[in-house]
N, C-alpha and C positions, 0 to 999 in steps of 0.2 A: 634754283636750276639744277637739274640732275645732269648726269654725264651724257645722256642721249641728246638733250637739247644743245649742250655745249659742242658735242661732236658734229651735230647737224649744222650749227652756225659756222663752225670752223670749215666744214666741207663746202658750204656755199661761199665763204670768203676765198678759199683757195681756188674754187671754180671760177669766180669772177676775176681773180688775179691772173689765172691762166689765160682766160680769153682776152684780158687786157694786154698781156705780153704778146699773144698771137696777133692781135690787131696792130700793135705797135711794130712788130717785125715785118708784117706784110703790107703796111701802109705805103702808099706810093711816094709820099714826101721824103721817106728815108731811103729810097732806092739808090739815089746817087751816093750817099754815104756808105751804104753797104757794098755797092759795086767797087768803090775805091778801096775799102777794107779787104775785099775779096782779092784784089789785084796786088796788095802789098807784098806778098812773098815773091812775086815776079819783078818787082821794081828794083830790087837789090841785085844788080848784076855785078858779080865779082870779076875784076880784071886780073889776069895773071901778072904776077910781079916780076917774074924772071923767065928766061928762056927754058929753064928746067921745068917750070910749072906749065909752060905752053906745050912742051912735049908730052907731059904726063896726061893732059886732058884731051 
């Protein structure tokens, strides 16, 4: 096998992997998990510990 054939095979493998990842990311069965992960930054509500912190915010 020469370098051209190996490069072509590698390109096809990467192409198939790319479409596999895209299919997995947009599949409807993962939507609930991704929605929960997207809302994680908003789930951590910090409560002020003192009156000074309440006045600063």
